[in-house]
C-alpha positions in Angstrom: 132.2 156.7 41.1 130.6 153.8 41.2 128.5 153.0 44.1 127.4 149.3 43.6 129.2 146.1 42.1 127.4 143.5 41.2 129.0 140.2 43.2 130.4 137.5 41.0 130.6 133.9 42.1 132.7 131.7 39.9 131.8 128.3 39.6 132.9 124.8 38.8 133.9 124.3 35.3 133.4 120.5 34.6 131.7 118.7 32.3 133.9 120.0 29.5 136.4 117.7 27.4 139.8 119.4 27.8 141.3 120.9 25.0 144.2 118.5 23.3 147.9 119.6 23.4 148.1 119.4 20.0 146.0 122.5 19.1 148.0 124.9 17.7 148.1 129.0 19.2 145.3 131.1 17.9 144.3 131.5 14.5 144.1 128.0 13.5 142.7 127.1 17.4 139.4 125.0 17.1 137.4 125.5 20.9 136.4 122.7 22.3 132.7 123.2 23.9 131.0 122.4 27.0 128.6 119.2 27.0 125.2 120.9 27.0 124.0 119.1 30.3 127.3 120.3 32.3 128.2 116.7 33.0 128.9 115.2 36.3 132.6 117.2 36.4 129.9 120.1 36.8 128.0 118.7 39.4 131.2 117.4 41.9 132.5 121.0 41.6 129.4 123.0 42.5 130.2 122.8 46.3 134.0 123.3 45.7 135.3 126.6 46.7 134.0 129.8 44.4 135.8 133.0 43.6 134.2 136.0 44.6 134.9 139.3 43.0 135.6 142.1 45.9 133.2 145.0 46.0 135.9 147.2 46.6 137.0 150.6 45.2 140.4 151.6 43.1 141.3 154.8 44.2 142.3 155.8 40.1 140.6 153.3 38.3 139.3 156.6 36.2 135.6 154.8 35.0 134.4 158.4 35.9 136.0 160.0 32.8 133.5 158.8 30.0 130.7 161.9 28.8 126.7 161.8 29.4 125.3 159.4 27.1 123.5 161.6 24.3 121.2 160.6 20.8 123.2 163.6 18.8 125.3 162.9 15.7 128.6 164.3 14.9 131.6 163.8 13.4 132.7 160.5 14.0 129.1 159.3 13.4 128.4 160.8 10.6 131.6 159.8 8.7 130.3 156.3 9.8 126.9 156.6 8.2 128.4 158.2 5.2 130.7 155.6 3.8 129.7 153.5 0.9 129.2 150.1 3.2 126.8 151.3 5.5 127.6 149.2 8.2 129.5 149.4 11.8 133.1 148.3 11.8 134.2 146.3 15.7 136.6 144.8 16.8 136.0 141.8 18.5 137.7 138.7 19.7 136.7 135.0 18.0 138.3 133.0 20.5 136.9 133.8 24.3 134.1 131.5 25.1 131.3 133.1 25.8 132.8 136.6 25.2 133.5 136.8 21.4 133.8 133.3 19.7 132.8 130.8 16.5 130.5 127.9 17.7 131.5 125.1 15.1 128.4 123.3 16.0 126.6 126.0 14.2 125.9 126.3 10.6 128.4 129.2 9.5 130.3 129.7 12.5 129.0 132.8 13.4 130.4 135.0 16.0 128.1 135.1 19.2 128.7 135.6 23.0 128.2 138.7 25.3 130.5 141.3 23.8 128.9 140.3 20.4 125.5 141.3 21.5 126.4 144.4 22.6 128.1 145.2 19.5 124.6 144.3 17.3 122.9 146.7 19.9 125.3 149.2 18.8 124.8 149.0 15.5 121.2 148.6 15.7 121.7 152.4 17.6 123.3 153.9 14.5 121.8 151.9 11.7 118.5 150.8 12.8 119.7 147.2 12.0 121.6 144.8 14.5 123.3 142.5 11.7 124.6 146.2 10.4 127.9 145.3 11.6 131.1 144.1 10.4 133.1 142.0 13.2 137.2 141.9 12.7 139.4 139.6 15.1 142.0 141.5 16.3 144.5 140.4 18.8 145.0 141.7 22.3 148.0 143.6 21.7 146.3 145.0 18.3 143.2 146.6 20.2 144.6 149.8 20.3 146.3 150.4 17.0 143.7 148.9 15.0 141.3 152.3 16.4 144.4 154.8 16.2 144.6 153.4 12.5 140.9 153.6 11.7 141.3 149.7 10.8 138.2 149.5 13.3 135.6 152.2 14.6 135.2 150.6 18.0 136.4 147.8 20.2 133.9 145.7 22.0 136.6 142.7 23.5 136.8 142.4 27.2 139.4 145.7 27.3 139.7 147.2 30.4 139.8 151.0 30.9 142.4 152.3 32.9 144.4 155.7 33.3 146.7 154.9 30.8 144.7 153.5 28.5 142.8 157.1 28.6 145.8 158.7 26.8 145.7 156.7 23.6 141.7 156.1 23.1 138.1 157.1 24.4 136.1 154.3 26.2 132.3 154.5 27.2 131.3 153.7 30.7 132.4 150.4 32.4 130.0 147.6 30.9 131.5 144.6 33.0 133.2 144.3 36.4 136.2 141.7 36.5 139.4 141.3 38.0 142.8 140.0 37.5 143.3 136.1 38.7 145.9 133.4 38.2 144.8 130.4 36.6 146.8 127.2 37.0 146.3 123.7 37.0 143.7 122.4 39.8 146.8 119.9 41.0 149.7 122.5 40.7 150.9 123.9 44.4 150.3 127.7 43.0 147.4 128.5 45.6 147.2 132.4 44.0 148.8 135.6 43.6 151.4 135.3 45.5 154.6 133.5 47.1 154.0 130.3 45.5 154.5 132.0 41.8 158.3 132.3 43.1 160.4 130.5 40.6 157.4 129.4 37.8 156.6 130.6 34.6 153.9 132.8 34.1 151.9 133.5 30.8 150.4 136.9 29.9 149.2 138.4 27.1 150.7 141.6 25.3 149.1 145.0 26.3 147.7 143.3 28.7 146.4 144.8 32.4 147.7 141.1 33.7 151.2 141.6 32.5 150.9 145.5 33.5 150.7 144.0 37.4 153.6 141.4 36.7 156.0 143.8 35.6 155.1 145.4 38.9 155.0 142.8 41.4 156.1 139.5 40.1 156.6 137.4 43.5 159.7 136.2 41.8 157.7 134.3 39.1 159.5 133.8 35.2 157.4 136.6 33.2 159.1 135.9 30.0 156.7 134.4 28.4 153.9 136.9 26.8 151.9 135.9 23.6 149.5 138.0 21.5 146.2 136.4 22.5 145.8 135.8 25.8 144.1 132.5 24.4 147.5 131.2 23.5 148.5 131.1 27.4 145.6 128.2 28.0 147.5 126.3 25.1 151.0 126.8 26.4 149.5 126.2 30.0 148.3 122.6 28.5 151.4 122.0 26.8 153.5 122.2 29.7 155.0 125.2 28.3 154.2 127.6 31.5 152.6 126.7 35.0 150.2 129.5 35.3 148.5 132.5 33.7 147.4 135.5 34.7 144.0 137.2 32.9 140.8 138.6 33.7 139.2 136.2 35.8 136.4 136.4 33.6 138.1 135.5 30.9 139.8 132.4 33.3 136.3 131.2 33.9 135.6 130.9 30.0 138.8 129.0 29.7 138.3 127.0 32.5 134.5 125.6 31.5 136.6 124.6 28.0 139.3 122.8 30.1 138.3 121.1 33.2 142.0 120.3 34.8 142.6 123.6 35.5 141.0 126.3 38.0 141.4 129.8 39.2 143.7 129.9 42.3 143.0 132.5 45.4 139.9 133.6 46.9 139.3 136.6 45.0 140.5 138.7 41.5 143.9 141.2 43.3 142.5 144.2 40.7 139.3 145.0 40.0 138.5 146.2 36.6 135.7 147.4 34.3 135.4 146.3 30.3 134.6 149.2 28.2 133.8 150.0 24.6 137.2 152.0 23.3 137.0 154.3 20.7 139.5 156.4 18.8 140.7 159.5 20.7 138.5 162.8 20.2 135.1 160.7 19.3 133.4 162.6 21.5 129.7 162.3 19.7 130.4 158.5 19.1 131.1 158.2 22.7 128.0 159.4 23.9 126.3 157.8 21.4 127.2 154.3 23.2 126.8 155.2 26.6 123.3 156.2 25.6 123.1 152.3 24.0 124.9 151.3 27.9 122.2 153.3 29.3 119.5 151.4 28.1 121.1 148.0 27.8 121.6 148.5 31.8 118.1 148.7 32.3 116.6 146.0 29.2 119.1 143.7 27.5 122.1 143.5 29.6 120.9 140.7 32.4 119.3 139.0 29.3 122.6 138.7 27.3 124.3 137.8 30.7 122.1 134.8 31.4 122.5 133.3 28.0 126.3 133.4 27.6 127.7 133.9 31.8 125.6 132.5 34.2 126.4 129.0 34.0 130.1 129.8 34.3 130.1 133.0 36.8 126.8 132.2 38.6 124.2 134.8 39.8 124.5 138.6 39.6 123.1 141.6 41.2 123.2 143.3 37.9 125.7 145.7 35.7 127.9 148.2 37.4 126.5 151.8 38.0 128.1 154.6 36.2 128.9 158.0 37.1 130.1 160.5 34.2 132.7 163.2 34.3 129.9 165.7 33.1 
């Protein structure tokens, strides 16, 4: 199992214009982007309370079940290389700020973010070209079906590795540590994943770990509001249709950066999870190749991408999580 985890401190989110209540749900949603200088709000929040990802291990996190790295081709990679269109097809998000999103201020609105950088690294490994990739935006609840149907070769979309999902897809080793946390308005009486959720409407995404955790223990909250894409929960929160959102703390940090009227609640996430690259079940040669990319990326590239996309909201981190393999 992992022996070291980077400690992540989530800092203030100010200096960003809130998304308007008239925003429609994901698909036609235009993301509000932060001011380049961080703004006065950010300075005021820097000394405030932060959130630290706990350095603890879950007893059954299934993060040691990925095979060792290999540079050898196999049937899955051959199928990708032998297609008429010589490009890797990757399922991604286009609405998660800093992870996978379109910047309307840039020409063409090209996808960018931490997950997009990783997808390009994998494309370069397989085709020798970082641009040899087709990005397909898929909602949270369609990540596994998109793999099973062959719509995409892999999913690089803040997708948590867990034992249940390993029954349906294969995963790389974990490339980022996170955990579930509550997002709510700053002035809310909700203080975290606890009894203050009683009687409150809580939103989560269909097919998400957040919904699984809420179904296990809701603290009396109304958890009937679910959406296909996690960002839709933020819109519902802004419209006053729900009182809180439960999602990955890493994603919530990006959402708080979009809307300074909301914040993460609680001292730390109430789970420990790892994002992995998901692939179709039985694609072991492709999984091994992706693990090779990740092994090299952790040593040279991961920190650079983190500093570019995530450091501004998540603060300093000691590096990517260490890994262990199944064989």
